[in-house]
C-alpha positions as CSV (number, residue, x, y, z in Angstrom):
1,M,21.5,-125.6,-53.2
2,L,24.3,-124.2,-50.9
3,G,24.8,-121.0,-49.7
4,Y,28.0,-118.6,-49.0
5,I,28.9,-115.3,-47.2
6,C,32.5,-114.8,-48.0
7,K,34.4,-114.4,-51.5
8,Y,37.4,-116.3,-50.2
9,A,34.8,-119.5,-50.1
10,P,35.9,-121.9,-53.2
11,V,32.4,-121.5,-55.0
12,E,33.7,-123.3,-58.2
13,V,34.6,-126.4,-56.2
14,F,30.7,-126.8,-55.6
15,E,29.9,-126.4,-58.7
16,A,32.2,-128.5,-60.3
17,M,30.3,-131.0,-58.2
18,G,27.2,-130.1,-60.1
19,E,25.6,-127.9,-57.1
20,T,23.8,-124.4,-57.4
21,V,25.9,-122.2,-55.3
22,Q,24.5,-118.7,-54.2
23,R,25.5,-116.0,-52.0
24,I,23.4,-115.1,-48.9
25,E,22.5,-111.4,-49.0
26,P,20.0,-111.1,-46.1
27,Q,17.3,-108.9,-46.2
28,V,15.2,-109.2,-43.0
29,T,12.4,-107.4,-41.1
30,S,13.1,-108.9,-38.0
31,F,15.5,-110.8,-36.1
32,N,13.0,-113.5,-34.3
33,Q,15.2,-116.4,-34.4
34,A,18.6,-114.8,-34.0
35,D,17.2,-112.9,-31.0
36,M,16.5,-116.2,-29.3
37,K,19.8,-118.2,-30.2
38,M,22.4,-115.4,-30.5
39,H,23.8,-112.8,-28.2
40,P,22.2,-109.1,-28.4
41,N,25.7,-107.5,-29.5
42,I,26.4,-110.1,-32.2
43,C,26.7,-108.6,-35.7
44,S,23.6,-108.0,-37.7
45,F,24.7,-109.4,-40.8
46,A,25.3,-112.7,-39.0
47,K,21.8,-112.4,-37.4
48,G,20.2,-111.7,-40.8
49,V,21.9,-114.9,-41.9
50,L,20.5,-117.3,-39.6
51,E,16.9,-115.6,-40.1
52,E,17.3,-116.6,-43.9
53,V,19.0,-119.7,-43.6
54,S,16.2,-120.8,-41.1
55,K,13.6,-120.3,-44.0
56,G,14.9,-123.8,-45.1
57,E,15.8,-122.7,-48.6
58,Y,19.4,-124.0,-48.3
59,D,20.7,-127.6,-48.1
60,G,24.0,-126.5,-46.7
61,I,26.1,-123.4,-46.0
62,I,30.0,-122.7,-46.4
63,L,31.2,-120.0,-43.8
64,T,34.8,-118.8,-43.5
65,T,36.7,-117.9,-40.4
66,C,36.3,-114.0,-40.8
67,C,35.3,-113.3,-37.3
68,D,33.8,-113.9,-34.2
69,S,30.3,-113.3,-35.3
70,I,30.4,-116.1,-38.0
71,R,31.9,-118.4,-35.4
72,R,29.3,-118.0,-33.1
73,L,27.0,-118.3,-36.6
74,Y,28.3,-121.5,-37.3
75,D,27.8,-123.0,-33.6
76,V,24.1,-122.0,-33.7
77,L,23.5,-123.5,-37.3
78,T,25.1,-126.7,-36.4
79,E,23.1,-127.1,-33.3
80,E,19.6,-126.3,-34.9
81,M,20.5,-127.8,-38.3
82,P,22.3,-131.2,-37.7
83,D,21.1,-132.9,-40.9
84,K,22.5,-130.0,-43.0
85,F,26.1,-129.7,-44.5
86,I,27.3,-126.7,-42.4
87,Y,31.1,-126.4,-42.8
88,M,33.5,-123.5,-41.5
89,L,36.3,-123.2,-43.8
90,D,39.3,-122.0,-42.0
91,T,41.0,-119.4,-44.4
92,P,44.5,-118.4,-43.7
93,R,45.8,-114.6,-43.3
94,I,48.6,-115.2,-45.1
95,I,48.9,-115.2,-48.9
96,K,52.5,-116.4,-49.4
97,D,53.2,-120.3,-50.6
98,A,52.8,-121.9,-47.1
99,G,49.2,-120.1,-47.1
100,I,48.1,-121.2,-50.4
101,T,49.7,-124.8,-49.6
102,L,47.8,-124.6,-46.2
103,Y,44.5,-123.5,-47.9
104,A,44.5,-126.1,-50.7
105,Q,44.6,-128.9,-48.1
106,R,41.7,-127.4,-46.1
107,I,39.7,-127.3,-49.3
108,R,40.7,-130.6,-50.2
109,D,39.3,-131.5,-46.4
110,M,36.2,-129.9,-47.4
111,I,35.7,-131.4,-50.4
112,H,35.9,-135.1,-48.9
113,A,33.4,-133.9,-46.1
114,Y,31.0,-132.9,-48.9
115,E,31.5,-136.3,-51.0
116,V,30.8,-138.1,-47.6
117,Y,27.4,-136.1,-46.9
118,S,26.5,-135.9,-50.9
119,G,28.0,-139.2,-52.3
120,K,28.8,-136.7,-55.2
121,K,32.9,-136.9,-56.2
122,F,34.7,-133.9,-57.2
123,E,36.6,-133.9,-60.5
124,E,39.6,-131.5,-61.1
125,E,38.9,-131.6,-64.7
126,K,35.8,-129.9,-64.2
127,L,36.9,-127.3,-62.0
128,E,39.5,-126.5,-65.0
129,E,36.6,-125.9,-67.4
130,I,35.0,-123.6,-65.1
131,I,38.0,-121.4,-64.1
132,R,39.0,-121.5,-67.8
133,A,35.5,-120.4,-68.7
134,H,34.9,-117.7,-66.2
135,Q,38.2,-115.8,-66.0
136,R,37.6,-112.1,-64.8
137,E,39.5,-108.9,-64.1
138,E,38.9,-106.1,-61.6
139,M,38.3,-102.8,-63.3
140,I,37.2,-99.7,-62.4
141,S,34.1,-98.1,-64.5
142,L,34.1,-94.7,-64.8
143,K,31.1,-92.8,-66.6
144,K,30.7,-89.3,-68.2
145,G,27.8,-87.3,-66.6
146,G,26.5,-88.6,-63.4
147,P,28.9,-88.4,-60.0
148,N,30.9,-91.8,-59.9
149,I,30.6,-93.4,-56.7
150,G,33.0,-95.7,-54.9
151,I,31.9,-98.2,-52.3
152,I,34.3,-99.3,-49.2
153,G,34.1,-101.4,-46.2
154,A,31.9,-104.2,-45.3
155,R,29.4,-105.9,-47.6
156,A,26.9,-103.4,-49.0
157,D,23.7,-105.1,-50.4
158,E,21.9,-104.6,-53.5
159,T,19.6,-102.0,-51.9
160,I,22.5,-99.4,-52.0
161,K,23.5,-99.9,-55.3
162,Q,19.9,-99.4,-56.7
163,I,19.7,-96.5,-54.5
164,L,22.9,-95.2,-56.4
165,K,21.3,-96.1,-59.7
166,D,18.2,-94.5,-59.3
167,K,19.6,-91.3,-58.3
168,G,21.9,-91.1,-61.8
169,A,24.9,-92.3,-59.9
170,N,27.3,-94.7,-61.2
171,V,29.1,-97.4,-59.1
172,A,32.7,-97.0,-60.5
173,F,33.8,-99.8,-57.9
174,D,32.8,-101.8,-55.3
175,L,36.1,-102.7,-52.8
176,T,33.6,-104.3,-50.0
177,C,33.7,-108.1,-48.8
178,T,31.7,-109.5,-51.9
179,G,32.0,-106.3,-54.3
180,L,34.5,-107.3,-56.8
181,A,34.3,-110.0,-59.2
182,R,35.8,-113.1,-58.2
183,K,39.9,-113.5,-59.2
184,L,40.1,-116.6,-60.8
185,L,43.6,-117.6,-61.7
186,Y,44.3,-120.6,-64.4
187,D,47.7,-122.5,-64.1
188,A,47.7,-125.3,-66.6
189,E,50.5,-127.2,-64.2
190,D,48.8,-126.7,-61.2
191,V,45.1,-126.0,-61.7
192,F,43.9,-126.5,-58.0
193,G,47.1,-124.7,-56.7
194,G,46.2,-121.8,-59.0
195,Y,42.9,-121.5,-58.4
196,V,43.8,-121.3,-54.3
197,R,46.2,-118.6,-55.3
198,G,43.7,-116.6,-57.0
199,L,41.0,-116.9,-53.9
200,L,43.6,-115.7,-51.7
201,S,45.2,-112.9,-53.9
202,Q,41.5,-110.9,-53.9
203,F,41.5,-107.4,-53.0
204,P,42.4,-108.2,-49.3
205,C,39.7,-107.9,-46.5
206,M,40.6,-106.4,-43.0
207,R,41.8,-110.1,-41.6
208,M,44.0,-110.8,-44.3
209,E,47.8,-110.3,-44.0
210,A,47.9,-108.0,-47.1
211,A,45.4,-105.3,-45.3
212,A,48.8,-103.8,-44.7
213,G,48.6,-102.6,-48.3
214,R,44.9,-102.2,-48.5
215,D,45.2,-98.7,-47.5
216,D,47.2,-98.2,-50.4
217,L,45.2,-99.2,-52.9
218,I,42.1,-97.5,-51.5
219,Q,43.6,-94.4,-51.9
220,K,44.5,-95.3,-55.6
221,Y,41.1,-96.2,-56.5
222,A,39.4,-93.3,-54.4
223,E,41.3,-90.6,-56.5
224,S,39.1,-91.6,-59.7
225,V,35.6,-90.9,-58.2
226,D,33.7,-88.1,-57.1
227,G,32.9,-89.4,-53.7
228,V,33.2,-92.3,-51.6
229,L,30.5,-94.4,-49.6
230,Y,31.8,-96.6,-46.7
231,H,29.3,-99.2,-45.6
232,T,30.0,-100.8,-42.4
233,V,27.7,-103.4,-40.3
234,Q,26.3,-102.7,-36.9
235,F,28.6,-104.2,-34.2
236,C,31.5,-104.3,-36.8
237,D,34.2,-102.3,-35.1
238,N,37.0,-103.3,-37.4
239,Y,35.4,-101.4,-40.4
240,S,34.4,-98.4,-38.0
241,Y,38.2,-98.2,-37.3
242,E,39.3,-98.1,-40.7
243,Y,36.6,-95.6,-41.8
244,A,38.1,-93.3,-38.9
245,W,41.5,-93.8,-40.0
246,L,40.5,-93.3,-43.8
247,K,38.7,-90.2,-43.3
248,G,41.8,-88.5,-42.2
249,I,43.7,-89.2,-45.4
250,L,41.3,-89.7,-48.3
251,K,40.9,-86.1,-50.1
252,K,37.3,-87.3,-51.5
253,P,34.1,-86.4,-49.9
254,M,32.9,-89.8,-47.7
255,L,29.6,-90.5,-46.4
256,L,29.7,-93.5,-43.5
257,L,26.8,-95.5,-44.0
258,E,26.3,-98.1,-41.0
259,T,23.1,-100.4,-41.9
260,D,21.7,-103.4,-39.8
261,Y,20.6,-105.5,-42.8
262,T,17.0,-104.8,-42.4
263,K,14.4,-103.4,-44.8
264,Q,13.1,-100.9,-42.0
265,S,16.5,-99.0,-42.3
266,Y,15.6,-98.2,-46.1
267,G,14.4,-94.7,-45.3
268,Q,17.6,-93.7,-43.3
269,V,20.0,-95.3,-45.7
270,L,18.0,-93.2,-48.6
271,T,18.1,-89.9,-46.8
272,R,21.6,-90.1,-46.2
273,M,22.7,-91.1,-49.6
274,E,20.5,-88.7,-51.1
275,A,22.2,-85.8,-49.2
276,F,25.6,-87.0,-49.8
277,L,24.9,-87.1,-53.7
278,E,23.4,-83.6,-53.5
279,S,26.4,-82.3,-51.7
280,L,28.6,-83.2,-54.5
281,K,26.6,-81.5,-57.0
282,G,28.6,-78.3,-55.9
283,S,26.9,-75.0,-56.2
284,R,24.1,-74.1,-58.3
285,K,23.9,-71.0,-60.5
286,E,21.7,-68.5,-58.8
287,T,18.4,-67.4,-60.7
288,S,18.5,-64.4,-62.1
289,Q,16.5,-61.6,-60.5
290,R,13.6,-60.3,-62.7
291,R,12.9,-57.2,-61.2
292,G,10.3,-55.2,-62.8
293,E,9.0,-58.1,-64.7
294,E,5.9,-60.1,-64.2
295,S,6.1,-62.0,-60.5
296,M,6.9,-65.4,-60.0
297,Y,6.3,-67.5,-57.0
298,V,7.7,-70.8,-55.7
299,M,6.8,-72.8,-52.9
300,G,9.0,-75.0,-50.7
301,I,7.5,-77.5,-48.1
302,D,9.3,-79.3,-45.1
303,S,7.1,-82.4,-44.0
304,G,8.3,-83.7,-40.7
305,S,7.2,-85.9,-38.1
306,T,5.9,-83.2,-35.8
307,S,5.6,-80.3,-38.1
308,T,4.8,-79.4,-41.7
309,N,6.2,-76.2,-42.7
310,A,5.5,-74.2,-46.0
311,V,7.4,-70.9,-47.3
312,I,6.1,-69.0,-50.4
313,M,9.2,-67.0,-51.8
314,D,9.0,-64.5,-55.1
315,Q,11.6,-64.3,-57.8
316,D,13.4,-61.8,-55.9
317,R,14.2,-64.5,-52.8
318,K,11.8,-62.5,-50.7
319,I,9.6,-64.6,-48.3
320,R,5.9,-63.4,-49.3
321,A,4.3,-65.9,-46.7
322,F,5.0,-69.0,-44.4
323,S,2.9,-71.4,-42.2
324,V,3.7,-74.1,-39.6
325,I,1.2,-76.8,-38.7
326,R,1.1,-79.9,-36.8
327,T,1.4,-82.8,-38.9
328,G,-1.0,-85.2,-38.4
329,A,-1.3,-89.2,-39.0
330,K,-1.0,-88.5,-43.0
331,S,1.7,-86.1,-44.2
332,G,-0.3,-86.1,-47.3
333,E,-3.1,-84.8,-45.6
334,S,-1.0,-82.2,-43.7
335,A,0.5,-81.2,-47.0
336,D,-2.8,-80.2,-48.5
337,R,-3.5,-78.1,-45.3
338,I,-1.1,-76.1,-45.2
339,L,-0.7,-75.8,-49.1
340,K,-4.4,-74.1,-48.7
341,E,-3.1,-72.0,-45.6
342,V,0.0,-70.7,-46.6
343,L,-1.8,-69.8,-50.1
344,D,-4.7,-67.9,-48.3
345,R,-1.8,-66.0,-46.3
346,A,-0.1,-65.0,-49.6
347,G,-3.4,-64.3,-51.2
348,L,-2.2,-66.1,-54.0
349,K,-4.0,-69.3,-55.8
350,R,-2.6,-72.6,-56.5
351,E,-1.9,-71.9,-60.1
352,D,0.1,-68.8,-59.4
353,I,3.0,-71.3,-57.8
354,A,5.5,-71.9,-60.8
355,R,7.3,-74.8,-58.8
356,I,7.1,-76.7,-55.4
357,V,10.0,-78.7,-53.9
358,S,9.1,-80.7,-50.7
359,T,11.6,-81.9,-48.1
360,G,11.7,-83.7,-44.6
361,Y,10.7,-87.1,-44.1
362,G,7.2,-87.0,-45.6
363,R,8.7,-85.5,-48.9
364,V,8.0,-88.2,-51.1
365,S,4.3,-88.6,-49.8
366,I,3.4,-85.1,-51.4
367,P,1.8,-85.6,-54.9
368,F,1.5,-81.9,-56.1
369,A,5.2,-81.4,-55.4
370,D,7.5,-81.3,-58.5
371,E,10.5,-82.4,-56.9
372,N,11.8,-83.7,-53.5
373,V,15.1,-82.8,-51.7
374,T,17.0,-84.3,-48.6
375,E,16.2,-81.9,-45.4
376,I,20.0,-81.9,-44.8
377,S,21.0,-80.0,-48.2
378,C,17.7,-77.9,-47.3
379,H,18.7,-76.9,-44.0
380,G,21.9,-76.0,-45.2
381,K,21.1,-73.7,-48.1
382,G,17.9,-72.3,-45.8
383,A,20.7,-71.3,-43.0
384,H,23.0,-69.8,-45.7
385,Y,20.1,-67.6,-46.6
386,F,19.1,-66.4,-43.2
387,N,23.0,-65.9,-42.3
388,P,25.7,-66.4,-44.8
389,K,28.1,-66.6,-42.0
390,I,26.9,-70.0,-40.7
391,R,29.2,-73.0,-41.0
392,T,27.8,-75.2,-38.2
393,I,24.1,-76.1,-37.9
394,L,22.3,-78.1,-35.1
395,D,19.0,-79.2,-36.3
396,I,16.9,-81.0,-33.6
397,G,13.4,-82.2,-35.1
398,G,10.6,-84.0,-33.8
399,Q,12.3,-87.3,-34.3
400,D,16.0,-87.0,-34.9
401,S,18.6,-84.6,-34.8
402,K,21.6,-83.4,-37.2
403,G,24.9,-81.7,-37.1
404,I,25.7,-80.0,-40.4
405,R,28.7,-78.3,-41.6
406,L,28.5,-75.9,-44.6
407,N,31.4,-73.9,-46.7
408,E,31.2,-70.4,-47.5
409,N,28.8,-70.7,-50.2
410,G,26.2,-72.8,-48.0
411,E,27.0,-76.3,-49.5
412,V,27.2,-79.3,-47.2
413,V,30.4,-80.5,-46.6
414,D,29.6,-83.0,-44.2
415,F,26.7,-84.1,-41.8
416,V,26.0,-86.7,-39.0
417,M,22.3,-87.8,-38.3
418,N,21.0,-89.3,-35.4
419,D,17.6,-91.2,-36.6
420,K,18.1,-94.4,-34.8
421,C,17.1,-93.3,-31.6
422,A,14.5,-90.5,-30.2
423,A,16.9,-89.4,-27.3
424,G,17.5,-85.8,-27.5
425,T,14.6,-85.0,-30.0
426,G,11.1,-83.0,-29.7
427,R,9.4,-86.2,-29.3
428,F,11.8,-86.8,-26.0
429,L,11.1,-83.3,-24.6
430,E,7.2,-83.9,-24.9
431,M,7.6,-87.2,-23.3
432,I,9.5,-85.5,-20.2
433,A,7.1,-82.7,-20.0
434,R,4.3,-84.9,-19.5
435,S,6.0,-86.7,-16.5
436,L,6.8,-83.4,-14.9
437,E,2.9,-82.6,-15.9
438,I,3.5,-79.2,-17.5
439,D,3.0,-77.8,-21.2
440,I,6.0,-78.7,-23.7
441,D,6.2,-75.0,-24.0
442,E,6.7,-74.4,-20.6
443,L,9.9,-76.7,-20.5
444,G,12.5,-74.3,-21.4
445,P,11.3,-71.3,-19.7
446,I,11.0,-73.5,-16.2
447,A,14.8,-74.6,-17.0
448,M,15.8,-71.0,-16.9
449,K,14.9,-70.7,-13.1
450,S,17.0,-73.6,-12.0
451,T,18.9,-73.5,-8.7
452,E,20.8,-76.9,-8.4
453,D,22.5,-79.0,-11.1
454,I,21.0,-82.4,-11.5
455,E,22.5,-84.8,-13.9
456,I,20.2,-87.3,-15.9
457,T,22.5,-90.2,-16.3
458,S,20.6,-91.8,-19.1
459,M,19.5,-90.3,-22.7
460,C,17.9,-93.4,-23.5
461,S,13.9,-92.1,-23.7
462,V,12.6,-94.9,-21.5
463,F,15.1,-94.8,-18.8
464,A,15.4,-91.1,-18.7
465,E,11.6,-91.1,-18.0
466,S,12.1,-93.3,-15.2
467,E,15.1,-91.3,-14.2
468,V,12.8,-88.3,-14.0
469,I,9.7,-90.2,-12.0
470,S,12.5,-91.2,-9.3
471,L,13.7,-87.5,-9.2
472,I,9.9,-86.5,-8.7
473,A,9.5,-89.1,-6.0
474,N,12.7,-87.6,-4.1
475,N,10.8,-84.1,-4.0
476,K,13.3,-82.3,-6.7
477,E,12.2,-79.2,-8.4
478,K,10.6,-79.5,-11.6
479,A,12.7,-76.3,-12.7
480,D,16.1,-78.4,-12.0
481,I,15.0,-81.8,-13.7
482,A,14.0,-79.4,-16.7
483,N,17.7,-78.0,-16.8
484,G,19.2,-81.4,-16.2
485,I,17.2,-82.7,-19.4
486,C,18.1,-79.4,-21.5
487,R,21.9,-80.3,-20.0
488,A,21.6,-83.7,-21.3
489,I,20.5,-83.0,-24.6
490,A,23.3,-80.2,-25.1
491,N,25.9,-83.3,-24.3
492,K,24.3,-85.5,-27.1
493,S,24.0,-82.4,-29.3
494,Y,27.7,-81.6,-28.5
495,S,29.0,-85.2,-29.8
496,L,27.0,-84.9,-32.7
497,L,28.5,-81.6,-33.9
498,K,31.8,-82.8,-32.8
499,R,31.4,-85.8,-35.3
500,A,30.2,-83.4,-38.0
501,G,33.0,-81.2,-37.4
502,M,32.7,-77.8,-35.5
503,E,33.3,-74.5,-37.2
504,P,32.1,-71.2,-36.0
505,E,29.6,-69.6,-36.9
506,F,26.8,-71.7,-35.2
507,M,23.1,-72.1,-36.0
508,M,20.5,-74.1,-34.3
509,T,17.2,-75.0,-36.1
510,G,14.0,-77.1,-35.8
511,G,11.3,-76.5,-33.2
512,V,13.6,-77.6,-30.4
513,A,15.5,-74.0,-31.0
514,K,12.5,-72.2,-29.5
515,N,13.5,-73.9,-26.0
516,P,15.7,-71.4,-24.5
517,G,16.9,-73.9,-21.8
518,V,18.4,-76.0,-24.4
519,V,19.7,-73.0,-26.4
520,R,21.1,-71.8,-23.0
521,A,22.9,-75.5,-22.3
522,V,23.9,-76.0,-26.2
523,E,25.8,-72.7,-25.8
524,E,27.7,-73.2,-22.6
525,K,28.7,-76.8,-24.2
526,I,29.8,-75.4,-27.5
527,G,31.6,-72.2,-25.8
528,G,29.8,-69.9,-28.3
529,K,26.6,-68.2,-29.4
530,L,24.1,-69.7,-31.2
531,Y,22.4,-68.1,-34.1
532,I,18.2,-68.7,-34.3
533,C,16.2,-66.8,-36.7
534,P,12.7,-65.7,-36.1
535,E,11.1,-68.9,-37.0
536,P,13.6,-71.6,-36.8
537,E,10.9,-74.4,-37.8
538,I,10.6,-72.9,-41.4
539,V,14.7,-73.4,-42.3
540,G,14.2,-76.2,-44.4
541,A,11.1,-75.1,-46.1
542,V,13.2,-72.1,-47.2
543,G,15.9,-74.2,-48.4
544,A,13.4,-76.1,-50.5
545,A,11.9,-72.8,-52.0
546,L,15.4,-71.6,-53.0
547,Y,16.4,-75.0,-54.5
548,A,12.7,-74.3,-56.6
549,L,13.7,-70.9,-57.4
550,E,17.3,-71.7,-58.7
551,Q,15.5,-74.4,-61.0
552,M,13.4,-72.0,-62.7
């Protein structure tokens, strides 16, 4: 079996020679082989391909000259697997007659190389049969009902499409590297030349000369859908630049989704995509307030990495009780504990609760919840409940931070998440507090007593801890170190908010909102005041309760 990775690869040529050809879509758990044999900054897709090929399932690989990472992949494969057919096909950037002639000759050179390697012979008549049997057209597939989503950017694996399907969304088009059906042209007078012309005239990738017209094509396609998902692979700069440009010209909602082609990124991908789809639903009808009638109660549970929070709300949108507890080793057990505690505080029984909605990273691990909603949407709804003037939210939780922008109805317009690094989160502050030998609750008040500005140069949790230890060794005051940490978090938060789009009024949610040192530093950085509700940790749970109430 031969593997390939690019839509410009002449797959049908090998099929005409009787070979089985399969597109490589890596889904790995680690880069053990790649980390030993490739540079750390090589594209994670190229690393994933190396991991897949190292399993020994492929007899050969057809690569194309799409980028430097694939060129380095070719170098490694030829060195490590000299007995396999590893071929780099130099794909021209131009699609005019000169490019077609050049590519046709290069493909014929590749055919000759494979004939020598395999002993098989290429027959143009068999290629003609395949082309005539498999001519396809590129189409936009729109469906009524669920949202229609278009996918643009670098190759998007099947996991992304499956999530969209599971959430009731329709993939209207896929303009990524390998998304569209292959374009096979049949020319009776010049079968091989027509075939090559069809390969080069597919929807252009970023490296092709026709990429200049790519933007017009994307805008045309995007007009037909409800939202656009722009996918890029870690360290693939070309597509990141295109996203930044398209975000300024496309009128449709867009979600940037960067993945590293590992299975571990599934949770991060799922949260972002669910929040994006929720934001496309638009405003829901407010529940009718049944004053004077029999009381109805709903519950929202926010299962986070540090705390689990619950809110009980009545039909008049009034909070009847709330509770905040530490999340233990299992989110399901923490949910059971807080269910009992918040019911006791409200003086209610489980059967009194009409509906329960869960949110947070542990939302899928709460068996008694009727539905789960992402924390992005819930924080937006909860923030709007506490203060309808809020347009920008900074949520710093135990293991991630988010910048969320709302419209006047409290609906999420855009959001940016930092959930791939502990820097600037509650866990980060806990680690620093341990280094300073103080309680986490003391860190903020101590920072307020600072008299000397200290710059923390690294926001990496490991390096920042080492830097703090060095400052302690140099007899720097704890208050000054704590203030330096708070300012570093403010700088990182400001960058997050800028990417989401800053618009007054501002609100801060999450446990870190209780830290006066961080609050002061963020306010100085954004040049404005932060609204903080009396219990900032329950904002997500309040949003979940509001979702439950609206559904009733």
